[in-house]
N, C-alpha and C positions, 0 to 999 in steps of 0.2 A: 095604977101603973099607968096604964094605957090610957086613962084620962088625963091625968099631969101630963104626958107628952103630947096628948089632943092640943093642951088649952096650952102648952109652951109654944107650939110649933103656932097656932093661932093666933098668940102674943109678938112674935117673931117677926110674920106675916103681916102684922098689922101694924110695928113700929116700922117696917122695910118701905111697905107701902107711905104711913107720913115722913119718914124721911126722901123718900125720892119726891113726893107732893111740894113738901118744901122747897127743894132745891130745885126746883122748875123741872127735875129728869123723871123722860118719859120711859117709863119702861116698857120695851117691846119686846117681842120675844118670834116674830116672824120676823126671816132676814130674805130681805130682797131678793126676788133672784135675776143673777144678771147672767150674761153673756155674750162671748165676742163671736160673730158669723163672720168672716173673711172670704172674700170672694178672688179667687184667685185670678179667673180673666179677665172682671174688673177692676182688679188690684186698687181694691176697697176694702176697708174695716170698718163695722158699725160695735158698738158698745150697745147692747139693749139691756134694759131691765124693767121688770114686771109688763112685758111686751110691748114698752116704749123707748124708741130709738133716743136714746142719749146724747150719743157723740157718732162722726161720721170725718173718718180720715183716708188719704190718700197715703197709699204703701208701696214701697216695693216688695217683690215675690220673688223666690226660686227661680234661677236663670235655667236654660233648658238641659244643660249638663248637670244641673244639683236643683231639681224641682223640690217645691215646698210639698211636704206631707199632703195628703187628703186623711179628712175626718175627724173626728170629735176625741177633742182632749182634754186636760183640765191645766188650771196656772199652778204646776209644781212646787213654784220660790219666787222671789222677787226680791230684784237687790240694788240698790240704789248707787251709785259710782261704782259699777263692777271694774274690776282688772279682767283684761282679755289674754287669755292664754292658747298658745297656739304651740306644736311643740317647737321647742328652741326660742319662744318668743313670748316675753310678756311685756303688756302695754297696760299702766297705772291710766288711772282714772284722768280723762283730759281730751282736749281738741283732735288730738292723735287715736283714740281709742274707737275702734272700728262698731262696739256693739253701744256706743254713747252714755249717756248719762244714767240709762235704766235699762236693766234686764228682768224680764219676763218670761221666765223660765217653762215650757209646757211640758207634760208627762209623757212623753216621747223624747227619748234620750237625745242630747245635743243641737234641740231646735229650741226656740222661743221668740220673744216680740222684743223688739229692742229700735233705740236710737240708731244716728250715722253717722260718720263722719264725712259723708258721699253724697249730701243731701241733695245733689242734681238726679243721681241714679231713684229719687223717688219716681212712682208711676211704670218705672222698668221692671223688667223680666233680671236681676242684678243679682241677687244674694247667693249665698250657699244655702240658700233653703229655708234661711230662717224669715221672719216678717217685720221690715224693717220700714222706721216711723221716721219723721224730721225729728231732732231733739226735744224739740217745744210740746209737741204732738204728744212724743212718749211719756211725757213727765206728766200731761194731764190725764192720760188713758191710764197712767200706774198708779194716779193718784183716788180712782176710784175701783178700782181691783183687791181683791182678797185672793189668797188661794184657794184652791179648791173650784173657781170661777170656773165655768165651760166656757172653752175658745173649740169652734168648730170651722175647719179651715175647707172650702170647698174648691173641688179643681174644676168642676164645671160649671154652668148653669142648669138652676132645678127653679121650681116654683117661687121658690121663698127668698131665690135672691134676686130672680128677676124683680122679684114684688120691690123686695130692699133696694137696689139698686138700680130701677127701670128696666121698663119689659122691650127693650129693643134691644140690640145685639151690644155684646160690653163692650165700652167707652172706654178708651186706654186713655189716659190724660196724662202727658210724660212734660215733664219739666221744660221748659226754653232755654236755650241760655241768654234770651232776652227778656226773664220774668226779674220783675222787680226785687231784692232783695230784702228780706226781714229784719230790721233793727233787731238784733239780738245782743247788744252789746252789755246788756244787764243779766247775760246767761253765761256769766265765767268766761269770754272768750269763745262758746262754744259755735260750729259751724252749721 
């Protein structure tokens, strides 16, 4: 009986490899290690995969009276076109939604990475603790992430953030009122 099960398992494995090969499907068992590193003082975020920086974005972080948390968390959930809920208020997806077109919930309740309906605040300490990106940027980041990916929020400069974001003092770029506006007409009227 054991010989029969061994032969059956070997034949099934060979068939699976043959089907995958014919379809051009690469079987991978290794999941790329991805993590987000946020430097709160630099107001920047990087996505790192297997030790390589894939993406870098300018962000808004928590205001002085509602700072962003410090620590290592995980992506707990991901929502496309989220509805914003606040006591007595519900804002559907669209240009007026304060969390923009994507929500990346963290494993610390109430905090996440999301878009914004106030892009002029990117580069500032302006949120209620969440990490905000321009709507176009959050869509790009969202496409790379999976539930379970690590998210490191650094409240102070350390050796790694200095290496990732530059060795000098934290340089904060603030959106200028005279900065050219990007054409987002193809993005359903988002700002």
